[in-house]
N, C-alpha and C positions, 0 to 999 in steps of 0.2 A: 791211120794214126795222124798223119799230117793234116788230113781234112778235118778231123775233130779238133785239133789245136787251132787250125785256121778259123773254124766256126766259132770257137770260144773267143778268139781275138776279134772276129767280126761282131760277135754279140756284145762284147764289152766296149767296143768302139763308140757307139752312140751314147752309152751311159757316161763314159769318161768325158766325152765332149760336152754333154749337158751339164755335168758337175763343174767342168771348167768354166762354162758360160755363167753358171750361178755365182761362182766365186768372183768372176770378173765383174758381173753386175753389182754384187754386194760391195766389191771394192770401189766401184764407181759411186755407189750411193754413199759410202762412207766418205769418199773424197769430196762429194758435192754438198752433203748435209753439214750445216754449221755446227760446231761443237757446242755443248751446253755451257751456259754461263755459270761460273763457279763463284761461290761466296759463302756467307755465313748468315745464320738466322739472328736477328737483332730485335731488341725492344728499345723504345725511347727511355732514356735514363734521366732521373732527377737526383741530384746530390744536395743534401742539406748541410751547410757548413756550421762550424762552431762559432758563435758570436764572440766569445772570449775564451781564453785558455783557462779552463776550470776542470776539476776532476768530475768524472761521470759518477753520479750517485744512484742512478736507477736506470735500468733497461727494461722496457715494457713490451717489446716485441722480439720475435725470432726471425732469422733468415727464412724466407719463403712465406711469411704471413701476409695475408691480404689485409690492407688497411684502407680506411676511408679518409676523405679530406678532413684535415684539422685534428686527426686522431693523435694523441700523445705517443711518441716513440721512445724517448729517453729524456732524462733531466741531468743538468749540470749543477754544480754547487752554486748556490745563490748568495751565500753570506757576504762575500766581498762586494758584490754589486749592491746588495741591500744597504750595506754600511755607506757606500758612496751616495746612495739616494738620501739617506738620513742626513749626511753632512750637507748635501746640496739643499735640502729643505730648510735646515737651520740657517744657511747662508741666505736663502730667500726671505726668511722671516726677518733677519737683520736688515737686509736692504729695503724691505717693506717699511720697517719702522724708521729707517733713515730718510726714506722718501717722504713719509708723512711729516717728519720733523721739518724737512725743507719746505713742504707745502704750507704748514702752519706758521712758519716763521719763529722768531725768538719769543720766549716767554716774557711776561712783564717783569718777573723777578730778575731775569738776565739783563733786561734794559735798565732797571734801577741800579743794578750792580755796576753796569757800565757808566752810568751817569755819576755814581759815587767815585769811581776811578778817575773820571775826567775832572771832577771837582778837586780831588786830592792832588792831581797833577798840576792843575791851574794854581792851587794855593802854593805848591812847592815852587812853581815858576815865579810867582809874585814875590815870595820870600827871597829867592835867589836874585831877583832884580834889585830888591832893596839892599841886599848885601853887596852887590856889585856897585850900586850907586854910592853907598857909603865908602867902599874901598877907593872909588875914583876921587871923592872929595878929600880923603885923607892923603891919597897919593899926590894931589896937587900941593899939599902942604909939606910933602916930603917925609911923612911920618911912616909910610909903608913902602916896601919895595915894589918894583914893577911885576915881579913874579907873583906876588899875592893878588895884584889886580888881574893878572892873566888867569889865575885860578878861579877867581870870582866870575870872570867872563865865561870861562869854560863850564862852570857849574850852571850858569844861567842858560847857556845854549842846550845843555843836556836836559834840564827840567822843561824847557820850552818844547823840545822834541818829544819828550814823554807826554806832554799835554796834547800836542798835535796828534800823536798816535791814539790816545784815548778818545779824542774827538772823532777821529776817523772810524774807530771801532764802533762808537755809539751811532754814527751816521749809517754804518752798514746794517746794524741791527734795526734801525728805524725804517730803512728803505726795504727791508725784507729780502727774500731769496731771489737771485737772478734767474731769468728763464733758462740760461745755459746750464746752471747747476741742476735745475729740475729735469732738463733733458738728459743730463748725464746720469742722474739717479734712476730715471725711468729706463734708460738703456741697460744699466747694470742689473736692475730687477728683471727685465725681459730676458737677459742672458742667463740668469740663474734659473728662471722658469723653463727655458729651452733645455738647459742641462738636465733638469729633472725629467723632462719628457723623453730625452734621449736615453737616459739611464733606465727609465721605466720600460722602454721598448727592449733594451738589452736584457733586463730582468725577465720580461715576458718570454723572450726567445731562448732563455736558458732551459725552458721546457720545450724541447724540440718536438714539433708537430709536422704531420704530413701535409705538404702544400696542396696535394691532390690525391685522389684515390690511386692505388697501385699495389704492387707486390714488393715486399722488402727483398732486396737483392743481396746486399752486403752490410755487415756491421763491423767495420774495420777495427774498432776499439772495444775493449772489455771494461767491465765494471771496475772503477777505481783508476782507470787510465786518465791522463790529462792531455787531451788532444791540443795541438797548437791552434791559435786563432786562425780561422779561415779553412781549417782542414775539414773534409767531408766526414761527418760522423755517421751518416746514414745514406745509403744509395739504394733507390728502389726503381722498379720498372713500371712504366705507365703506358697508357694507350689501350685501345680496344683490342688490338691484335698485333702480333709481331710482323716484321717485314724481312724480306730477304735482301741483304746488301750484296749485290753482285757487281762484277766489272765487265763492261761491254767492250770487246775489241773494236778497233776503228772500222773494220770492214762491216760489222753488224750495226754500228751506231746509226748509219744512214737510214735504215729501215725501221728504227725503233723510235717510238714517241710515247708521251704520256697517254695512258689508257690501253696500251698494248697488253694483251693477255698472255699468260705463261702457265705452264705446268711446272711445279716446283717439287723436287724430290729431296726430302730431308734425310740425312744420314741416320740410319737406325730406325726409321719410321717406314712401315710398309705403305701407308696411305700416301697417295699423290695429291698435292694441294694445288688449287688454281690460285692465280695471283694477278694483280693489275699493276702496271708500272705507274708509280706515284711521282717519282722525281728522277730526272736524269741530268747529270752534271753537264754544264755547257763547256767546261774546260777539262782537258785530259788530266788524269791523275799522274801520269808520267810523261814529262816533256823534256827529252834530253837536249833539244836545241831550240833556238828561236824560230828557225825555218826548217820544216820537216818535209822531205820529199822522198819518193821511192820507197825503199824498204824501211826506212826510219819511221814513216807514217804508220806502217802496219803494227808498230809496237805500242801505239797509243791505246789506252783503255780509259773508259768513262764510267764513273761510279753511278750506279742506279739503285733505286730502292723499290722493291716490289711488295705491295701489300697483300698478305695472304687472306683468303676467304675461308669462311666456315667456323663453326663453334669449336671444333677440335683444335684449330690453329691457336686458339687463345691459351691452351694448356701447354704449349711447347715452350721449353726454356730457351734462353739466349745462348749464343755461341756455337750452336750445332752447324756443321758443314752442310751445304745444300747445293743443288744444281737446278738451274732454270732453263727450260726449253720453250721457245715461242710456240703458241698454238697455231694451227693452220688457219690462215686468214688474218691472224694478228689480233682479232677482237672477238 
């Protein structure tokens, strides 16, 4: 009885030792193999903002639709901007006419009217001078007061001033428009034209179009909503294929460079994808101190982007968790 139990113990001894060795080797392999890089699947995103705050009058696409470059996506109310353009064009016409008037100078009828005004002022001044002279002679004889003579002198000075103003106005009309006035008129007209061009661009962009081909990701506003100016009204995914955004620990960063090849496992997808390192950040994503040594340095991670290969990768959505493992040999 003892011999049979002893033989069973002897028979199980090598098996138990072998199993223990396998477990030890497996543990060693797990300890030496670097852990997979964790991250998420991403696409390049393009957001189209609202040029002005106007209600959405039409939505032409749905989330998930594939769109081509310059394809209409939605429209905003154009009435306010169109009214601003009409007002700016009317102002442009007014300034154009004003500039033409400056270039052509005064009409002959205006010059004749100015000459008549000057003649009337000169006649009034001559009559005021006669009245003043007569008052001065009478004052010498003591028949009028000094106040009356002073009033006559004041009236003469006033009529002479009016005559001088009429003479200057006629001279201005005869000499024509000054170059500075023409420059001001041209600048005002150019400003009005530029305002029309700016408003026209705004009006065109009220019809929101895709700047490049891609897939509509989100439509954050509904029909009738009034998004604030600058808010993204459409966000869509662009690019030939998604990429895995992973974080590389400091210990693995040394052996990783652009072009390094990886196997990428996407959560929920049985297929394993190959990928190539496209970009690796030169600065750590988490830097708790200015100078890192020892254990602190091991906490650093570097963001990397791995471009996925294959036609099937183009069908994957954004946001899925993934794991990346370097291929043997690195390339």
